[in-house]
N, C-alpha and C positions, 0 to 999 in steps of 0.2 A: 479512422484512427486505429492504430495497432496497439497491442499490449505486449510488454516484455517483463520478465521477471529479472530483477537485479541479480547479477552474477558476481560473486566475490572473486578476488584474484586467484583463489584456489579452484574456482569453477562451481562452487556451491550456489544454490538458489534458495536462500532462506525462506522466502515467502512460499515457494512451492513446497518446501519441506514442511512448513507449518500446516499448509492446507492438506497435505498427505497424512498428518498426524491427528487432525480433528475428525469428528464424526462425518460420515459420508453425507448425511443430511445437511449439516452445516456447511460443509465444503461445497456441495451442489448449490446451495443458496448463495454463497459468496461468489461462485463462478457466474451465477445468473446476474448478480449485481454488477460484476465486472463487465459482462456482456451488455447490460443496460448502459453502463458508463461509456463504453465504446460507441454504441449506437446513438446516444443522446448527447455525448460530449461532457456531461456532468451528472452528478447524482444529488438529488435534493434530500433534505432531512426527511425522515430519520436515518436514511441509509448512507448519506454522504454529506460532507461539509468541508469547507476550507479550514485549515488549522489557523486559528487566530494568532497573529504575532509572528507567523513563519511564512516567509515569502515562497510561494510556489509549492507549498505542501498541502495535501488534502488527505482525507481519510474516508475509507469505506467502513461502514459500521453495520454489523449484524450481531444482534444480541450483545455479547460482551467481547466479541472478536473485533479487532481493529487491524486494518491494513493501511499503512501510510504510503502514499504514492505522489509522484510529481509528473508533470507533462514535460517531455524533453524532445524537441524536434518532432513534433506531431505524433508522439508516441507516449502512451501511459506506461510509466515504469513503476512497478510494484516494488517498493524499497524495503519495507519492514512489516512484519505481522506479529501480533501479540494478543494475549488474552487480558482484557482490562479488568483489574481487580478493585479499583477505587474510582471515586467520582472524577478525579482529575487524572489526566494522562501523565504518567511518570516522566520526569525529565530525561531519564536514561533511555527511554523508548524513543523519545523525540531526537535525542542526541545520536542514536544509531541511524535513524533515517537521514538526518542532516549529514552525517559522515558519509553515508552511502551516496547521497545526492552529490556531494562535493567530489567524491571519487568518480562518479559517472561523468560529471562535467570536465574534470581534469583529463580523463581518458579520452574524451571526445567521441564523436559518432563513429 
């Protein structure tokens, strides 16, 4: 399985930008988790889980960093990343991931 960063219509890669802004240590650990995801096909708790109530959305979890991703045509697509500040994932963060997932599907392979 391959990994891709979601690319906006302007060419930005929001998850890549997020990973470039956080500490090198945290970024390295998240990249290691992404590598594990590719090798194993999924991540178990505490580092990964399916997002309950959302079809085909999953999250990579490291400390308070979250990366929401989907699997599309045998590829992990990293849709959205954010720093989690509360117990519950904010609806606006999920909405961004869903919007990007829809854009990905509409655009096609």
